[in-house]
N, CA, C and O atoms as CSV, one atom per row, in Angstrom:
chain,resi,resn,atom,element,x,y,z
A,1,MET,N,N,33.879,-21.541,-58.747
A,1,MET,CA,C,33.775,-20.283,-59.412
A,1,MET,C,C,32.836,-20.406,-60.596
A,1,MET,O,O,32.830,-21.407,-61.312
A,2,LEU,N,N,32.060,-19.382,-60.780
A,2,LEU,CA,C,31.100,-19.388,-61.872
A,2,LEU,C,C,31.362,-18.184,-62.755
A,2,LEU,O,O,31.196,-17.044,-62.319
A,3,TYR,N,N,31.773,-18.426,-63.995
A,3,TYR,CA,C,32.022,-17.361,-64.950
A,3,TYR,C,C,30.863,-17.329,-65.939
A,3,TYR,O,O,30.656,-18.273,-66.702
A,4,THR,N,N,30.122,-16.248,-65.916
A,4,THR,CA,C,28.973,-16.134,-66.802
A,4,THR,C,C,28.649,-14.671,-67.046
A,4,THR,O,O,29.012,-13.803,-66.253
A,5,VAL,N,N,27.966,-14.406,-68.149
A,5,VAL,CA,C,27.517,-13.045,-68.442
A,5,VAL,C,C,26.096,-12.821,-67.937
A,5,VAL,O,O,25.594,-11.697,-67.955
A,6,ARG,N,N,25.459,-13.882,-67.494
A,6,ARG,CA,C,24.096,-13.762,-66.973
A,6,ARG,C,C,24.113,-13.163,-65.575
A,6,ARG,O,O,25.016,-13.456,-64.791
A,7,PRO,N,N,23.134,-12.335,-65.252
A,7,PRO,CA,C,23.071,-11.783,-63.893
A,7,PRO,C,C,22.854,-12.900,-62.868
A,7,PRO,O,O,22.124,-13.859,-63.116
A,8,LEU,N,N,23.499,-12.751,-61.726
A,8,LEU,CA,C,23.391,-13.777,-60.689
A,8,LEU,C,C,21.960,-13.932,-60.185
A,8,LEU,O,O,21.579,-15.012,-59.733
A,9,GLU,N,N,21.158,-12.855,-60.259
A,9,GLU,CA,C,19.764,-12.943,-59.836
A,9,GLU,C,C,18.989,-13.948,-60.688
A,9,GLU,O,O,18.078,-14.616,-60.197
A,10,ARG,N,N,19.355,-14.049,-61.957
A,10,ARG,CA,C,18.668,-14.999,-62.838
A,10,ARG,C,C,19.148,-16.424,-62.598
A,10,ARG,O,O,18.377,-17.371,-62.747
A,11,ILE,N,N,20.391,-16.579,-62.236
A,11,ILE,CA,C,20.938,-17.920,-62.029
A,11,ILE,C,C,20.438,-18.519,-60.722
A,11,ILE,O,O,20.034,-19.681,-60.684
A,12,TYR,N,N,20.464,-17.729,-59.650
A,12,TYR,CA,C,20.120,-18.242,-58.334
A,12,TYR,C,C,18.667,-18.020,-57.934
A,12,TYR,O,O,18.283,-18.350,-56.812
A,13,ALA,N,N,17.870,-17.479,-58.813
A,13,ALA,CA,C,16.460,-17.251,-58.506
A,13,ALA,C,C,15.700,-18.574,-58.492
A,13,ALA,O,O,16.050,-19.518,-59.200
A,14,THR,N,N,14.660,-18.619,-57.675
A,14,THR,CA,C,13.826,-19.812,-57.672
A,14,THR,C,C,12.995,-19.824,-58.954
A,14,THR,O,O,12.494,-18.783,-59.378
A,15,PRO,N,N,12.850,-20.979,-59.564
A,15,PRO,CA,C,12.086,-21.034,-60.808
A,15,PRO,C,C,10.620,-20.670,-60.568
A,15,PRO,O,O,10.009,-21.064,-59.574
A,16,ARG,N,N,10.088,-19.912,-61.508
A,16,ARG,CA,C,8.689,-19.509,-61.387
A,16,ARG,C,C,7.808,-20.496,-62.149
A,16,ARG,O,O,8.109,-20.887,-63.276
A,17,THR,N,N,6.720,-20.883,-61.506
A,17,THR,CA,C,5.786,-21.808,-62.136
A,17,THR,C,C,4.740,-21.022,-62.917
A,17,THR,O,O,4.690,-19.795,-62.843
A,18,LYS,N,N,3.916,-21.730,-63.653
A,18,LYS,CA,C,2.861,-21.071,-64.419
A,18,LYS,C,C,1.889,-20.340,-63.505
A,18,LYS,O,O,1.385,-19.273,-63.855
A,19,GLU,N,N,1.626,-20.911,-62.335
A,19,GLU,CA,C,0.695,-20.280,-61.394
A,19,GLU,C,C,1.246,-18.954,-60.884
A,19,GLU,O,O,0.518,-17.965,-60.802
A,20,THR,N,N,2.538,-18.934,-60.538
A,20,THR,CA,C,3.114,-17.682,-60.038
A,20,THR,C,C,3.206,-16.636,-61.141
A,20,THR,O,O,3.040,-15.445,-60.879
A,21,LEU,N,N,3.468,-17.068,-62.369
A,21,LEU,CA,C,3.495,-16.124,-63.489
A,21,LEU,C,C,2.121,-15.513,-63.726
A,21,LEU,O,O,2.005,-14.314,-63.981
A,22,LYS,N,N,1.070,-16.345,-63.641
A,22,LYS,CA,C,-0.287,-15.838,-63.814
A,22,LYS,C,C,-0.649,-14.860,-62.699
A,22,LYS,O,O,-1.289,-13.837,-62.940
A,23,LYS,N,N,-0.230,-15.189,-61.473
A,23,LYS,CA,C,-0.509,-14.319,-60.335
A,23,LYS,C,C,0.195,-12.967,-60.494
A,23,LYS,O,O,-0.402,-11.922,-60.234
A,24,GLU,N,N,1.453,-12.987,-60.919
A,24,GLU,CA,C,2.198,-11.744,-61.135
A,24,GLU,C,C,1.566,-10.912,-62.245
A,24,GLU,O,O,1.472,-9.691,-62.126
A,25,GLN,N,N,1.133,-11.560,-63.319
A,25,GLN,CA,C,0.485,-10.852,-64.425
A,25,GLN,C,C,-0.815,-10.203,-63.964
A,25,GLN,O,O,-1.114,-9.066,-64.328
A,26,LYS,N,N,-1.586,-10.934,-63.159
A,26,LYS,CA,C,-2.851,-10.403,-62.652
A,26,LYS,C,C,-2.602,-9.193,-61.757
A,26,LYS,O,O,-3.331,-8.204,-61.834
A,27,GLU,N,N,-1.573,-9.266,-60.902
A,27,GLU,CA,C,-1.247,-8.139,-60.033
A,27,GLU,C,C,-0.825,-6.922,-60.840
A,27,GLU,O,O,-1.189,-5.796,-60.500
A,28,ARG,N,N,-0.054,-7.140,-61.915
A,28,ARG,CA,C,0.360,-6.027,-62.772
A,28,ARG,C,C,-0.831,-5.386,-63.471
A,28,ARG,O,O,-0.884,-4.164,-63.610
A,29,GLU,N,N,-1.787,-6.199,-63.912
A,29,GLU,CA,C,-2.962,-5.669,-64.605
A,29,GLU,C,C,-3.866,-4.895,-63.659
A,29,GLU,O,O,-4.487,-3.911,-64.061
A,30,GLU,N,N,-3.946,-5.332,-62.398
A,30,GLU,CA,C,-4.822,-4.674,-61.433
A,30,GLU,C,C,-4.192,-3.430,-60.823
A,30,GLU,O,O,-4.902,-2.595,-60.263
A,31,ALA,N,N,-2.883,-3.292,-60.919
A,31,ALA,CA,C,-2.194,-2.167,-60.292
A,31,ALA,C,C,-2.575,-0.854,-60.973
A,31,ALA,O,O,-2.742,-0.797,-62.191
A,32,GLN,N,N,-2.708,0.184,-60.178
A,32,GLN,CA,C,-3.028,1.520,-60.669
A,32,GLN,C,C,-1.715,2.300,-60.771
A,32,GLN,O,O,-1.038,2.508,-59.764
A,33,TYR,N,N,-1.358,2.726,-61.968
A,33,TYR,CA,C,-0.136,3.487,-62.177
A,33,TYR,C,C,-0.477,4.954,-62.400
A,33,TYR,O,O,-1.544,5.292,-62.911
A,34,ARG,N,N,0.453,5.815,-62.007
A,34,ARG,CA,C,0.244,7.247,-62.139
A,34,ARG,C,C,1.592,7.899,-62.430
A,34,ARG,O,O,2.596,7.569,-61.797
A,35,GLU,N,N,1.613,8.828,-63.390
A,35,GLU,CA,C,2.832,9.563,-63.699
A,35,GLU,C,C,2.798,10.904,-62.991
A,35,GLU,O,O,1.779,11.596,-62.984
A,36,VAL,N,N,3.927,11.261,-62.394
A,36,VAL,CA,C,4.068,12.532,-61.692
A,36,VAL,C,C,5.139,13.330,-62.412
A,36,VAL,O,O,6.242,12.831,-62.634
A,37,THR,N,N,4.828,14.558,-62.777
A,37,THR,CA,C,5.760,15.402,-63.498
A,37,THR,C,C,6.729,16.085,-62.537
A,37,THR,O,O,6.331,16.657,-61.523
A,38,LEU,N,N,8.004,16.008,-62.883
A,38,LEU,CA,C,9.068,16.683,-62.144
A,38,LEU,C,C,9.524,17.889,-62.969
A,38,LEU,O,O,9.156,17.999,-64.138
A,39,PRO,N,N,10.305,18.783,-62.397
A,39,PRO,CA,C,10.786,19.915,-63.190
A,39,PRO,C,C,11.601,19.509,-64.420
A,39,PRO,O,O,11.570,20.206,-65.435
A,40,HIS,N,N,12.337,18.377,-64.342
A,40,HIS,CA,C,13.186,17.961,-65.453
A,40,HIS,C,C,12.821,16.586,-65.986
A,40,HIS,O,O,13.610,16.000,-66.727
A,41,GLY,N,N,11.670,16.053,-65.643
A,41,GLY,CA,C,11.296,14.721,-66.103
A,41,GLY,C,C,10.024,14.254,-65.440
A,41,GLY,O,O,9.101,15.040,-65.225
A,42,ARG,N,N,9.973,12.958,-65.110
A,42,ARG,CA,C,8.778,12.394,-64.485
A,42,ARG,C,C,9.136,11.126,-63.727
A,42,ARG,O,O,10.180,10.520,-63.965
A,43,ILE,N,N,8.261,10.733,-62.814
A,43,ILE,CA,C,8.379,9.456,-62.130
A,43,ILE,C,C,7.068,8.699,-62.331
A,43,ILE,O,O,6.005,9.301,-62.478
A,44,VAL,N,N,7.161,7.384,-62.336
A,44,VAL,CA,C,5.985,6.527,-62.472
A,44,VAL,C,C,5.756,5.866,-61.120
A,44,VAL,O,O,6.656,5.234,-60.568
A,45,THR,N,N,4.547,6.016,-60.594
A,45,THR,CA,C,4.216,5.446,-59.291
A,45,THR,C,C,3.117,4.399,-59.443
A,45,THR,O,O,2.318,4.441,-60.379
A,46,ARG,N,N,3.098,3.460,-58.500
A,46,ARG,CA,C,2.091,2.403,-58.457
A,46,ARG,C,C,1.364,2.504,-57.134
A,46,ARG,O,O,1.993,2.607,-56.080
A,47,GLN,N,N,0.035,2.475,-57.182
A,47,GLN,CA,C,-0.736,2.576,-55.949
A,47,GLN,C,C,-0.719,1.238,-55.226
A,47,GLN,O,O,-0.965,0.183,-55.811
A,48,GLN,N,N,-0.419,1.319,-53.925
A,48,GLN,CA,C,-0.428,0.138,-53.063
A,48,GLN,C,C,-1.144,0.538,-51.789
A,48,GLN,O,O,-0.556,1.152,-50.899
A,49,GLY,N,N,-2.409,0.189,-51.707
A,49,GLY,CA,C,-3.222,0.626,-50.581
A,49,GLY,C,C,-3.466,2.126,-50.679
A,49,GLY,O,O,-3.946,2.617,-51.701
A,50,GLU,N,N,-3.138,2.841,-49.628
A,50,GLU,CA,C,-3.287,4.294,-49.620
A,50,GLU,C,C,-2.046,5.002,-50.146
A,50,GLU,O,O,-2.099,6.187,-50.476
A,51,ASP,N,N,-0.928,4.280,-50.227
A,51,ASP,CA,C,0.345,4.883,-50.616
A,51,ASP,C,C,0.618,4.701,-52.098
A,51,ASP,O,O,0.011,3.860,-52.763
A,52,TYR,N,N,1.543,5.505,-52.601
A,52,TYR,CA,C,2.063,5.346,-53.954
A,52,TYR,C,C,3.535,4.985,-53.840
A,52,TYR,O,O,4.292,5.664,-53.146
A,53,ILE,N,N,3.946,3.916,-54.520
A,53,ILE,CA,C,5.322,3.442,-54.514
A,53,ILE,C,C,5.958,3.823,-55.849
A,53,ILE,O,O,5.359,3.623,-56.905
A,54,ILE,N,N,7.165,4.370,-55.802
A,54,ILE,CA,C,7.855,4.789,-57.018
A,54,ILE,C,C,8.364,3.556,-57.754
A,54,ILE,O,O,9.093,2.741,-57.190
A,55,GLU,N,N,7.974,3.431,-59.012
A,55,GLU,CA,C,8.396,2.309,-59.850
A,55,GLU,C,C,9.634,2.661,-60.664
A,55,GLU,O,O,10.593,1.891,-60.689
A,56,ARG,N,N,9.627,3.824,-61.337
A,56,ARG,CA,C,10.773,4.218,-62.154
A,56,ARG,C,C,10.838,5.727,-62.274
A,56,ARG,O,O,9.872,6.435,-61.991
A,57,ILE,N,N,11.985,6.199,-62.694
A,57,ILE,CA,C,12.217,7.624,-62.853
A,57,ILE,C,C,12.794,7.883,-64.238
A,57,ILE,O,O,13.651,7.139,-64.714
A,58,HIS,N,N,12.316,8.950,-64.880
A,58,HIS,CA,C,12.822,9.403,-66.174
A,58,HIS,C,C,13.114,10.887,-66.008
A,58,HIS,O,O,12.200,11.683,-65.793
A,59,SER,N,N,14.375,11.257,-66.107
A,59,SER,CA,C,14.731,12.656,-65.903
A,59,SER,C,C,15.971,12.997,-66.714
A,59,SER,O,O,16.813,12.137,-66.971
A,60,THR,N,N,16.076,14.266,-67.116
A,60,THR,CA,C,17.275,14.742,-67.796
A,60,THR,C,C,18.266,15.358,-66.815
A,60,THR,O,O,19.400,15.660,-67.185
A,61,ASP,N,N,17.844,15.545,-65.567
A,61,ASP,CA,C,18.712,16.099,-64.535
A,61,ASP,C,C,19.296,14.943,-63.715
A,61,ASP,O,O,18.558,14.228,-63.038
A,62,MET,N,N,20.596,14.764,-63.775
A,62,MET,CA,C,21.243,13.639,-63.097
A,62,MET,C,C,21.100,13.708,-61.574
A,62,MET,O,O,21.155,12.671,-60.913
A,63,SER,N,N,20.920,14.884,-61.011
A,63,SER,CA,C,20.763,14.987,-59.556
A,63,SER,C,C,19.441,14.386,-59.093
A,63,SER,O,O,19.316,14.024,-57.923
A,64,ASP,N,N,18.445,14.269,-59.983
A,64,ASP,CA,C,17.183,13.611,-59.620
A,64,ASP,C,C,17.403,12.138,-59.302
A,64,ASP,O,O,16.725,11.581,-58.439
A,65,TYR,N,N,18.348,11.505,-59.996
A,65,TYR,CA,C,18.629,10.083,-59.754
A,65,TYR,C,C,19.306,9.866,-58.408
A,65,TYR,O,O,19.206,8.779,-57.838
A,66,LEU,N,N,20.000,10.889,-57.886
A,66,LEU,CA,C,20.659,10.789,-56.587
A,66,LEU,C,C,19.752,11.231,-55.451
A,66,LEU,O,O,20.087,11.029,-54.284
A,67,ASN,N,N,18.618,11.825,-55.764
A,67,ASN,CA,C,17.674,12.289,-54.754
A,67,ASN,C,C,16.962,11.075,-54.148
A,67,ASN,O,O,16.307,10.313,-54.860
A,68,SER,N,N,17.095,10.901,-52.839
A,68,SER,CA,C,16.489,9.737,-52.181
A,68,SER,C,C,14.961,9.791,-52.191
A,68,SER,O,O,14.312,8.761,-52.010
A,69,ASP,N,N,14.379,10.969,-52.397
A,69,ASP,CA,C,12.914,11.075,-52.470
A,69,ASP,C,C,12.357,10.412,-53.724
A,69,ASP,O,O,11.186,10.033,-53.748
A,70,TYR,N,N,13.172,10.265,-54.763
A,70,TYR,CA,C,12.725,9.701,-56.030
A,70,TYR,C,C,13.253,8.292,-56.281
A,70,TYR,O,O,13.121,7.787,-57.396
A,71,SER,N,N,13.844,7.646,-55.287
A,71,SER,CA,C,14.430,6.328,-55.515
A,71,SER,C,C,13.329,5.268,-55.656
A,71,SER,O,O,12.372,5.263,-54.882
A,72,PRO,N,N,13.463,4.366,-56.645
A,72,PRO,CA,C,12.466,3.319,-56.847
A,72,PRO,C,C,12.313,2.443,-55.605
A,72,PRO,O,O,13.291,2.073,-54.955
A,73,GLY,N,N,11.064,2.127,-55.299
A,73,GLY,CA,C,10.752,1.317,-54.127
A,73,GLY,C,C,10.367,2.143,-52.928
A,73,GLY,O,O,9.818,1.610,-51.964
A,74,SER,N,N,10.643,3.441,-52.961
A,74,SER,CA,C,10.289,4.275,-51.819
A,74,SER,C,C,8.876,4.812,-51.987
A,74,SER,O,O,8.331,4.827,-53.091
A,75,SER,N,N,8.299,5.246,-50.897
A,75,SER,CA,C,6.939,5.767,-50.897
A,75,SER,C,C,6.953,7.213,-51.372
A,75,SER,O,O,7.814,7.993,-50.963
A,76,TYR,N,N,6.009,7.576,-52.229
A,76,TYR,CA,C,5.923,8.931,-52.751
A,76,TYR,C,C,4.816,9.673,-52.007
A,76,TYR,O,O,3.682,9.200,-51.932
A,77,LYS,N,N,5.146,10.802,-51.475
A,77,LYS,CA,C,4.180,11.628,-50.760
A,77,LYS,C,C,3.420,12.488,-51.751
A,77,LYS,O,O,4.029,13.246,-52.507
A,78,GLN,N,N,2.110,12.383,-51.758
A,78,GLN,CA,C,1.270,13.182,-52.648
A,78,GLN,C,C,1.347,14.647,-52.241
A,78,GLN,O,O,1.337,14.970,-51.053
A,79,GLN,N,N,1.424,15.521,-53.220
A,79,GLN,CA,C,1.509,16.948,-52.924
A,79,GLN,C,C,0.294,17.678,-53.431
A,79,GLN,O,O,0.193,18.894,-53.270
């Protein structure tokens, strides 16, 4: 049994080397981000090829967080 306040993802994750950290930083710098306005907030999308992937959502309407169209990691259809 393991009793800890640390998230299990941090404990059991594979250690990242300097090379992988540099690669992740480079990918973040090269990524194209775009904000899309919603009626009660906004979502932040990242371009991946021809598609836009939802990164995060900021909204004052709680039903937006339950909407599967706005869930992080899903593809956002341009309108």
